[in-house]
N, CA and C atoms as a LAMMPS dump frame, in Angstrom:
ITEM: TIMESTEP
0
ITEM: NUMBER OF ATOMS
501
ITEM: BOX BOUNDS ff ff ff
-5.0000000000000000e+02 5.0000000000000000e+02
-5.0000000000000000e+02 5.0000000000000000e+02
-5.0000000000000000e+02 5.0000000000000000e+02
ITEM: ATOMS id mol type element x y z
1 1 1 N 53.223 -309.408 366.567
2 1 2 C 52.656 -308.495 365.504
3 1 3 C 52.145 -309.442 364.491
4 2 1 N 51.099 -308.951 363.797
5 2 2 C 50.456 -309.683 362.813
6 2 3 C 50.711 -309.057 361.414
7 3 1 N 51.043 -309.683 360.35
8 3 2 C 51.27 -309.17 359.063
9 3 3 C 50.615 -310.084 357.934
10 4 1 N 49.886 -309.523 357.068
11 4 2 C 49.317 -310.177 355.963
12 4 3 C 50.374 -310.604 354.931
13 5 1 N 50.372 -311.774 354.552
14 5 2 C 51.477 -312.276 353.504
15 5 3 C 51.624 -311.382 352.342
16 6 1 N 50.464 -310.962 351.74
17 6 2 C 50.582 -310.223 350.505
18 6 3 C 51.438 -308.873 350.715
19 7 1 N 51.315 -308.405 351.92
20 7 2 C 52.116 -307.031 352.195
21 7 3 C 53.521 -307.324 352.367
22 8 1 N 54.037 -308.485 352.498
23 8 2 C 55.351 -308.824 352.612
24 8 3 C 56.196 -308.902 351.235
25 9 1 N 55.454 -309.339 350.259
26 9 2 C 55.963 -309.443 348.915
27 9 3 C 56.459 -308.135 348.359
28 10 1 N 57.747 -308.06 348.037
29 10 2 C 58.383 -306.88 347.579
30 10 3 C 59.087 -306.06 348.515
31 11 1 N 58.881 -306.35 349.748
32 11 2 C 59.418 -305.639 350.887
33 11 3 C 61.002 -305.817 350.966
34 12 1 N 61.716 -304.747 351.365
35 12 2 C 63.205 -305.02 351.574
36 12 3 C 63.523 -305.702 352.75
37 13 1 N 64.691 -306.377 352.784
38 13 2 C 65.352 -306.909 353.946
39 13 3 C 66.632 -306.16 354.182
40 14 1 N 66.863 -305.678 355.347
41 14 2 C 67.995 -304.833 355.656
42 14 3 C 68.919 -305.602 356.684
43 15 1 N 70.205 -305.269 356.619
44 15 2 C 71.162 -305.879 357.467
45 15 3 C 71.637 -304.931 358.511
46 16 1 N 71.625 -305.352 359.77
47 16 2 C 71.974 -304.359 360.923
48 16 3 C 73.564 -303.977 360.756
49 17 1 N 74.347 -304.971 360.431
50 17 2 C 75.784 -304.743 360.376
51 17 3 C 76.267 -303.769 359.308
52 18 1 N 75.516 -303.794 358.161
53 18 2 C 75.875 -302.942 357.046
54 18 3 C 75.079 -301.706 356.988
55 19 1 N 73.905 -301.767 357.783
56 19 2 C 72.92 -300.659 357.753
57 19 3 C 72.474 -300.421 356.348
58 20 1 N 72.163 -301.438 355.525
59 20 2 C 71.676 -301.294 354.189
60 20 3 C 70.727 -302.362 353.737
61 21 1 N 70.114 -302.122 352.689
62 21 2 C 69.125 -303.125 352.027
63 21 3 C 70.039 -304.265 351.375
64 22 1 N 69.792 -305.445 351.699
65 22 2 C 70.423 -306.502 351.127
66 22 3 C 69.654 -307.454 350.093
67 23 1 N 68.328 -307.295 350.296
68 23 2 C 67.495 -308.182 349.373
69 23 3 C 66.153 -307.695 349.435
70 24 1 N 65.293 -308.29 348.687
71 24 2 C 63.805 -307.991 348.509
72 24 3 C 63.118 -309.372 348.566
73 25 1 N 61.963 -309.436 349.191
74 25 2 C 61.093 -310.612 349.344
75 25 3 C 60.486 -310.887 348.128
76 26 1 N 60.63 -312.036 347.579
77 26 2 C 59.921 -312.63 346.356
78 26 3 C 58.767 -313.638 346.578
79 27 1 N 59.02 -314.522 347.637
80 27 2 C 58.202 -315.488 347.863
81 27 3 C 58.214 -315.914 349.395
82 28 1 N 57.026 -316.224 349.92
83 28 2 C 57.017 -316.709 351.36
84 28 3 C 57.059 -318.213 351.317
85 29 1 N 57.931 -318.792 352.03
86 29 2 C 58.059 -320.23 352.123
87 29 3 C 57.383 -320.836 353.307
88 30 1 N 56.19 -321.339 352.993
89 30 2 C 55.503 -322.046 354.27
90 30 3 C 55.591 -323.512 354.217
91 31 1 N 55.792 -324.116 355.414
92 31 2 C 55.872 -325.546 355.517
93 31 3 C 54.484 -326.133 355.51
94 32 1 N 54.137 -326.933 354.476
95 32 2 C 52.698 -327.489 354.38
96 32 3 C 52.399 -328.487 355.525
97 33 1 N 53.474 -328.993 356.169
98 33 2 C 53.097 -329.907 357.297
99 33 3 C 52.746 -329.213 358.558
100 34 1 N 53.356 -328.013 358.784
101 34 2 C 53.088 -327.379 360.061
102 34 3 C 52.467 -325.952 359.848
103 35 1 N 52.385 -325.426 358.759
104 35 2 C 51.747 -324.227 358.565
105 35 3 C 52.605 -323.012 359.105
106 36 1 N 53.861 -323.315 359.284
107 36 2 C 54.794 -322.268 359.798
108 36 3 C 55.602 -321.689 358.604
109 37 1 N 56.061 -320.529 358.777
110 37 2 C 56.835 -319.788 357.704
111 37 3 C 58.327 -320.161 357.919
112 38 1 N 58.808 -320.961 356.883
113 38 2 C 60.187 -321.335 357.009
114 38 3 C 61.248 -320.361 356.753
115 39 1 N 60.756 -319.389 355.803
116 39 2 C 61.683 -318.274 355.336
117 39 3 C 61.163 -317.67 354.17
118 40 1 N 62.092 -317.002 353.415
119 40 2 C 61.662 -316.29 352.226
120 40 3 C 62.607 -316.415 351.045
121 41 1 N 62.12 -316.608 349.9
122 41 2 C 62.86 -316.599 348.762
123 41 3 C 63.138 -315.076 348.409
124 42 1 N 64.381 -314.671 348.211
125 42 2 C 64.619 -313.303 347.925
126 42 3 C 65.398 -313.051 346.763
127 43 1 N 65.373 -311.738 346.292
128 43 2 C 66.216 -311.301 345.149
129 43 3 C 67.291 -310.511 345.774
130 44 1 N 68.573 -310.762 345.551
131 44 2 C 69.704 -310.087 346.049
132 44 3 C 70.626 -309.823 344.95
133 45 1 N 70.86 -308.603 344.513
134 45 2 C 71.712 -308.359 343.426
135 45 3 C 71.034 -308.234 342.158
136 46 1 N 71.638 -308.627 341.05
137 46 2 C 71.235 -308.361 339.675
138 46 3 C 70.171 -309.505 339.281
139 47 1 N 69.821 -309.358 338.091
140 47 2 C 68.78 -310.313 337.518
141 47 3 C 69.281 -311.687 337.385
142 48 1 N 70.569 -311.756 337.187
143 48 2 C 71.285 -313.03 336.919
144 48 3 C 71.878 -313.614 338.083
145 49 1 N 71.633 -312.96 339.356
146 49 2 C 72.267 -313.529 340.562
147 49 3 C 71.663 -314.736 340.955
148 50 1 N 72.299 -315.7 341.601
149 50 2 C 71.629 -317.048 342.042
150 50 3 C 70.573 -316.78 343.194
151 51 1 N 69.757 -317.791 343.177
152 51 2 C 68.607 -317.686 344.189
153 51 3 C 69.228 -317.685 345.553
154 52 1 N 68.549 -316.89 346.396
155 52 2 C 68.968 -316.848 347.869
156 52 3 C 67.672 -316.951 348.637
157 53 1 N 67.861 -317.48 349.858
158 53 2 C 66.832 -317.578 350.829
159 53 3 C 67.258 -317.008 352.188
160 54 1 N 66.407 -316.631 352.994
161 54 2 C 66.628 -316.308 354.4
162 54 3 C 65.63 -317.016 355.218
163 55 1 N 66.253 -317.708 356.2
164 55 2 C 65.416 -318.457 357.187
165 55 3 C 64.595 -317.577 358.053
166 56 1 N 63.376 -317.893 358.399
167 56 2 C 62.661 -316.993 359.349
168 56 3 C 63.312 -316.929 360.696
169 57 1 N 64.21 -317.851 361.083
170 57 2 C 64.817 -317.704 362.38
171 57 3 C 65.971 -316.705 362.33
172 58 1 N 66.435 -316.283 361.181
173 58 2 C 67.372 -315.251 360.999
174 58 3 C 66.782 -313.851 360.911
175 59 1 N 65.389 -313.74 361.031
176 59 2 C 64.704 -312.417 360.94
177 59 3 C 64.809 -311.935 362.368
178 60 1 N 65.45 -310.781 362.544
179 60 2 C 65.538 -310.187 363.904
180 60 3 C 64.275 -309.267 364.258
181 61 1 N 63.825 -308.54 363.093
182 61 2 C 62.644 -307.724 363.355
183 61 3 C 61.803 -307.68 362.179
184 62 1 N 60.451 -307.923 362.404
185 62 2 C 59.46 -307.751 361.357
186 62 3 C 58.957 -306.409 361.433
187 63 1 N 58.675 -305.773 360.25
188 63 2 C 58.012 -304.484 360.266
189 63 3 C 57.222 -304.412 358.978
190 64 1 N 56.222 -303.563 359.018
191 64 2 C 55.39 -303.391 357.686
192 64 3 C 56.01 -302.712 356.581
193 65 1 N 57.213 -302.15 356.847
194 65 2 C 58.124 -301.557 355.861
195 65 3 C 59.239 -302.39 355.431
196 66 1 N 59.46 -303.536 356.101
197 66 2 C 60.501 -304.441 355.661
198 66 3 C 60.983 -305.316 356.855
199 67 1 N 61.914 -306.266 356.552
200 67 2 C 62.488 -307.048 357.607
201 67 3 C 63.924 -306.82 357.9
202 68 1 N 64.401 -307.177 359.177
203 68 2 C 65.723 -306.761 359.47
204 68 3 C 66.437 -308.182 359.928
205 69 1 N 67.658 -308.34 359.528
206 69 2 C 68.484 -309.409 359.813
207 69 3 C 69.808 -308.959 360.339
208 70 1 N 70.613 -309.757 360.994
209 70 2 C 71.926 -309.295 361.446
210 70 3 C 72.951 -308.967 360.384
211 71 1 N 72.966 -309.813 359.303
212 71 2 C 74.112 -309.657 358.43
213 71 3 C 73.634 -310.24 357.012
214 72 1 N 74.284 -309.714 355.94
215 72 2 C 74.069 -310.244 354.568
216 72 3 C 74.5 -311.71 354.542
217 73 1 N 75.303 -312.204 355.496
218 73 2 C 75.599 -313.586 355.519
219 73 3 C 74.47 -314.539 355.803
220 74 1 N 73.332 -313.933 356.283
221 74 2 C 72.158 -314.7 356.451
222 74 3 C 71.421 -315.124 355.174
223 75 1 N 71.71 -314.516 354.062
224 75 2 C 71.144 -314.871 352.694
225 75 3 C 72.061 -316.107 352.325
226 76 1 N 71.337 -317.159 352.159
227 76 2 C 72.088 -318.416 351.772
228 76 3 C 71.43 -319.111 350.543
229 77 1 N 72.142 -320.043 349.988
230 77 2 C 71.76 -320.901 348.941
231 77 3 C 70.444 -321.799 349.537
232 78 1 N 69.369 -321.911 348.704
233 78 2 C 68.22 -322.672 349.124
234 78 3 C 68.635 -324.127 349.493
235 79 1 N 69.635 -324.765 348.872
236 79 2 C 69.954 -326.124 349.172
237 79 3 C 70.632 -326.346 350.468
238 80 1 N 71.03 -325.26 351.178
239 80 2 C 71.64 -325.385 352.501
240 80 3 C 70.628 -325.569 353.634
241 81 1 N 69.376 -325.481 353.326
242 81 2 C 68.401 -325.667 354.41
243 81 3 C 67.416 -326.719 353.816
244 82 1 N 67.501 -327.983 354.373
245 82 2 C 66.753 -329.075 353.742
246 82 3 C 65.33 -328.788 353.55
247 83 1 N 64.664 -328.419 354.608
248 83 2 C 63.168 -328.207 354.5
249 83 3 C 62.864 -327.13 353.459
250 84 1 N 63.515 -326.011 353.406
251 84 2 C 63.204 -325.055 352.357
252 84 3 C 63.526 -325.647 351.047
253 85 1 N 64.615 -326.389 350.861
254 85 2 C 64.916 -326.984 349.558
255 85 3 C 63.649 -327.806 349.065
256 86 1 N 63.177 -328.554 350.002
257 86 2 C 62.038 -329.475 349.651
258 86 3 C 60.808 -328.751 349.219
259 87 1 N 60.476 -327.682 350.017
260 87 2 C 59.315 -326.788 349.568
261 87 3 C 59.583 -326.221 348.271
262 88 1 N 60.793 -325.716 348.027
263 88 2 C 60.968 -325.072 346.642
264 88 3 C 60.977 -326.189 345.535
265 89 1 N 61.51 -327.261 345.796
266 89 2 C 61.38 -328.403 344.888
267 89 3 C 59.876 -328.835 344.457
268 90 1 N 59.093 -328.842 345.544
269 90 2 C 57.683 -329.067 345.395
270 90 3 C 56.902 -328.078 344.644
271 91 1 N 57.544 -326.934 344.602
272 91 2 C 56.923 -325.594 344.1
273 91 3 C 55.574 -325.365 344.848
274 92 1 N 55.66 -325.504 346.215
275 92 2 C 54.505 -325.332 347.022
276 92 3 C 54.286 -323.852 347.304
277 93 1 N 53.097 -323.33 347.074
278 93 2 C 52.683 -321.954 347.398
279 93 3 C 51.315 -321.858 347.843
280 94 1 N 51.139 -321.225 348.977
281 94 2 C 49.806 -321.074 349.578
282 94 3 C 48.856 -320.131 348.734
283 95 1 N 49.432 -319.086 348.086
284 95 2 C 48.642 -318.266 347.281
285 95 3 C 47.974 -319.053 346.154
286 96 1 N 46.711 -318.818 345.979
287 96 2 C 45.925 -319.522 344.938
288 96 3 C 45.638 -320.942 345.241
289 97 1 N 46.056 -321.509 346.268
290 97 2 C 45.807 -322.936 346.567
291 97 3 C 44.283 -323.108 346.816
292 98 1 N 43.698 -324.216 346.335
293 98 2 C 42.317 -324.442 346.351
294 98 3 C 42.055 -324.799 347.804
295 99 1 N 40.888 -324.443 348.309
296 99 2 C 40.479 -324.801 349.654
297 99 3 C 39.13 -325.657 349.709
298 100 1 N 39.204 -326.741 350.445
299 100 2 C 37.966 -327.653 350.48
300 100 3 C 37.736 -328.088 351.905
301 101 1 N 36.543 -328.623 352.127
302 101 2 C 36.343 -329.37 353.387
303 101 3 C 36.752 -330.687 353.217
304 102 1 N 36.837 -331.447 354.481
305 102 2 C 37.148 -332.798 354.443
306 102 3 C 36.078 -333.671 353.564
307 103 1 N 34.977 -333.301 353.551
308 103 2 C 33.993 -334.042 352.705
309 103 3 C 34.114 -333.632 351.278
310 104 1 N 34.974 -332.674 351.02
311 104 2 C 35.173 -332.323 349.467
312 104 3 C 34.413 -331.14 349.036
313 105 1 N 33.67 -330.414 349.922
314 105 2 C 32.989 -329.249 349.532
315 105 3 C 33.96 -327.975 349.193
316 106 1 N 33.776 -327.43 348.054
317 106 2 C 34.623 -326.304 347.572
318 106 3 C 34.427 -325.098 348.502
319 107 1 N 35.488 -324.416 348.812
320 107 2 C 35.444 -323.32 349.749
321 107 3 C 35.964 -322.043 348.976
322 108 1 N 36.673 -322.333 347.841
323 108 2 C 37.325 -321.167 347.091
324 108 3 C 38.825 -321.525 347.017
325 109 1 N 39.603 -320.358 347.093
326 109 2 C 41.109 -320.481 347.072
327 109 3 C 41.656 -319.548 348.018
328 110 1 N 42.88 -319.747 348.291
329 110 2 C 43.633 -318.897 349.268
330 110 3 C 43.993 -317.595 348.593
331 111 1 N 43.489 -316.528 349.015
332 111 2 C 43.919 -315.143 348.441
333 111 3 C 45.011 -314.544 349.189
334 112 1 N 45.061 -314.738 350.511
335 112 2 C 45.949 -314.127 351.515
336 112 3 C 46.045 -314.943 352.803
337 113 1 N 47.07 -314.674 353.526
338 113 2 C 47.06 -315.358 354.868
339 113 3 C 47.751 -314.468 355.897
340 114 1 N 47.364 -314.618 357.154
341 114 2 C 47.997 -313.797 358.313
342 114 3 C 49.022 -314.502 359.038
343 115 1 N 50.045 -313.814 359.216
344 115 2 C 51.282 -314.425 359.95
345 115 3 C 51.453 -313.713 361.196
346 116 1 N 51.544 -314.573 362.3
347 116 2 C 51.976 -314.12 363.592
348 116 3 C 53.505 -314.062 363.754
349 117 1 N 54.095 -312.962 363.729
350 117 2 C 55.502 -312.774 363.637
351 117 3 C 56.375 -313.448 364.792
352 118 1 N 55.774 -313.496 365.951
353 118 2 C 56.561 -314.018 367.106
354 118 3 C 56.752 -315.527 366.975
355 119 1 N 55.859 -316.26 366.304
356 119 2 C 55.783 -317.682 366.216
357 119 3 C 56.079 -318.147 364.791
358 120 1 N 56.095 -317.219 363.846
359 120 2 C 56.28 -317.469 362.431
360 120 3 C 55.134 -318.377 361.981
361 121 1 N 53.95 -318.361 362.489
362 121 2 C 52.959 -319.294 362.051
363 121 3 C 51.866 -318.559 361.414
364 122 1 N 51.18 -319.348 360.343
365 122 2 C 50.026 -318.791 359.706
366 122 3 C 48.868 -318.944 360.71
367 123 1 N 48.171 -317.935 361.014
368 123 2 C 47.098 -318.078 362.037
369 123 3 C 45.718 -317.872 361.43
370 124 1 N 45.678 -317.335 360.192
371 124 2 C 44.418 -317.123 359.432
372 124 3 C 44.632 -317.265 357.981
373 125 1 N 43.569 -317.73 357.285
374 125 2 C 43.513 -317.949 355.88
375 125 3 C 42.364 -317.119 355.292
376 126 1 N 42.722 -316.231 354.253
377 126 2 C 41.744 -315.372 353.592
378 126 3 C 41.409 -316.088 352.31
379 127 1 N 40.056 -316.42 352.212
380 127 2 C 39.648 -317.18 350.942
381 127 3 C 38.776 -316.382 350.046
382 128 1 N 38.584 -316.65 348.83
383 128 2 C 37.804 -316.055 347.966
384 128 3 C 37.151 -317.249 347.11
385 129 1 N 35.874 -317.11 346.791
386 129 2 C 35.296 -318.139 346.072
387 129 3 C 34.93 -317.585 344.608
388 130 1 N 34.26 -318.436 343.809
389 130 2 C 34.074 -318.058 342.425
390 130 3 C 33.202 -316.748 342.278
391 131 1 N 32.355 -316.514 343.188
392 131 2 C 31.556 -315.284 343.13
393 131 3 C 32.142 -314.131 343.91
394 132 1 N 33.456 -314.177 344.184
395 132 2 C 34.301 -313.383 344.96
396 132 3 C 33.883 -312.961 346.262
397 133 1 N 33.142 -313.96 346.957
398 133 2 C 32.921 -313.665 348.411
399 133 3 C 34.134 -314.032 349.169
400 134 1 N 34.353 -313.072 350.169
401 134 2 C 35.677 -313.396 350.913
402 134 3 C 35.221 -313.943 352.245
403 135 1 N 36.067 -314.836 352.823
404 135 2 C 35.834 -315.531 354.045
405 135 3 C 37.192 -315.654 354.824
406 136 1 N 37.227 -315.649 356.126
407 136 2 C 38.443 -315.784 356.876
408 136 3 C 38.23 -317.053 357.73
409 137 1 N 39.262 -317.977 357.746
410 137 2 C 39.153 -319.138 358.475
411 137 3 C 40.421 -319.275 359.409
412 138 1 N 40.217 -319.609 360.653
413 138 2 C 41.408 -319.677 361.427
414 138 3 C 42.171 -320.909 361.219
415 139 1 N 43.514 -320.932 361.48
416 139 2 C 44.446 -322.041 361.147
417 139 3 C 44.048 -323.31 361.831
418 140 1 N 43.293 -323.159 363.008
419 140 2 C 42.937 -324.262 363.856
420 140 3 C 41.817 -325.178 363.107
421 141 1 N 41.271 -324.583 362.106
422 141 2 C 40.351 -325.436 361.292
423 141 3 C 40.867 -326.209 360.036
424 142 1 N 42.265 -326.071 359.929
425 142 2 C 42.894 -326.733 358.997
426 142 3 C 43.191 -328.228 359.464
427 143 1 N 42.781 -329.154 358.552
428 143 2 C 43.017 -330.606 358.82
429 143 3 C 44.463 -330.894 358.285
430 144 1 N 44.704 -330.531 357.084
431 144 2 C 45.978 -330.711 356.356
432 144 3 C 46.106 -329.921 355.195
433 145 1 N 47.459 -329.848 354.797
434 145 2 C 47.695 -329.005 353.66
435 145 3 C 48.412 -329.905 352.613
436 146 1 N 47.787 -330.092 351.463
437 146 2 C 48.324 -330.843 350.422
438 146 3 C 48.937 -330.031 349.339
439 147 1 N 49.611 -330.533 348.429
440 147 2 C 50.209 -329.827 347.27
441 147 3 C 49.164 -329.045 346.499
442 148 1 N 48.037 -329.653 346.349
443 148 2 C 47.017 -329.052 345.478
444 148 3 C 45.796 -328.434 346.224
445 149 1 N 45.76 -328.606 347.488
446 149 2 C 44.527 -328.093 348.281
447 149 3 C 44.865 -328.011 349.823
448 150 1 N 44.216 -327.185 350.38
449 150 2 C 44.2 -326.967 351.818
450 150 3 C 42.784 -327.544 352.315
451 151 1 N 42.874 -328.519 353.193
452 151 2 C 41.627 -329.05 353.742
453 151 3 C 41.271 -328.605 355.028
454 152 1 N 40.036 -328.031 355.078
455 152 2 C 39.491 -327.471 356.323
456 152 3 C 38.519 -328.562 356.878
457 153 1 N 38.238 -328.449 358.247
458 153 2 C 37.214 -329.293 358.885
459 153 3 C 35.861 -329.025 358.228
460 154 1 N 35.035 -329.965 358.409
461 154 2 C 33.638 -329.929 357.755
462 154 3 C 32.827 -328.98 358.525
463 155 1 N 33.141 -328.614 359.681
464 155 2 C 32.333 -327.615 360.498
465 155 3 C 32.541 -326.16 360.149
466 156 1 N 33.332 -325.906 359.099
467 156 2 C 33.586 -324.464 358.725
468 156 3 C 32.258 -323.917 358.116
469 157 1 N 31.968 -322.62 358.24
470 157 2 C 30.68 -322.191 357.687
471 157 3 C 30.999 -321.927 356.124
472 158 1 N 30.037 -322.484 355.433
473 158 2 C 29.964 -322.493 353.989
474 158 3 C 28.753 -321.648 353.594
475 159 1 N 28.973 -320.357 353.054
476 159 2 C 27.762 -319.646 352.606
477 159 3 C 27.019 -320.242 351.524
478 160 1 N 25.709 -319.945 351.638
479 160 2 C 24.809 -320.538 350.529
480 160 3 C 25.186 -319.924 349.132
481 161 1 N 25.119 -320.626 348.099
482 161 2 C 25.429 -320.179 346.835
483 161 3 C 26.883 -320.555 346.371
484 162 1 N 27.666 -321.147 347.21
485 162 2 C 29.036 -321.525 346.934
486 162 3 C 28.917 -322.885 346.185
487 163 1 N 29.71 -322.994 345.15
488 163 2 C 29.627 -324.319 344.345
489 163 3 C 29.928 -325.369 345.264
490 164 1 N 29.263 -326.456 345.335
491 164 2 C 29.542 -327.667 346.017
492 164 3 C 28.912 -327.576 347.437
493 165 1 N 28.384 -326.463 347.823
494 165 2 C 27.754 -326.325 349.187
495 165 3 C 26.447 -327.024 349.214
496 166 1 N 26.1 -327.461 350.382
497 166 2 C 24.868 -328.187 350.585
498 166 3 C 23.627 -327.183 350.528
499 167 1 N 22.524 -327.759 349.854
500 167 2 C 21.405 -326.722 349.697
501 167 3 C 20.528 -326.643 351.028
């Protein structure tokens, strides 16, 4: 199944063993090295409750109405998963990340991304530029993801009129 990332924010996470909602998705945690979804930063409990995360490997079922896991015990402290802790410490977020080509041409910024739920991988990136033109680029065109920009291959199509595009 494919799910757009923006549609996941705010969705509930339910536990099979308690048959109840245990959390709500606040942020999608993507590994900048691999482009895979590591897990989710969630809110569970009141406003003053400690931060919790759930690893994507603990998601049993993905649905457009929410995610399902086995137990509330799968909600853990972010420091318990090293890679998730690193991503949170870097304050890395794909949403709003600038997009460029290898040669430095501006493509716009990440507005959304498509997740393939069986592999937990980002497979497409939805970009918008300054004139609000939308484009979709496959993950195969990504050269690397940096803290401040996602770098695509030079051969991606750049519409005329985009800042930094060749005339």
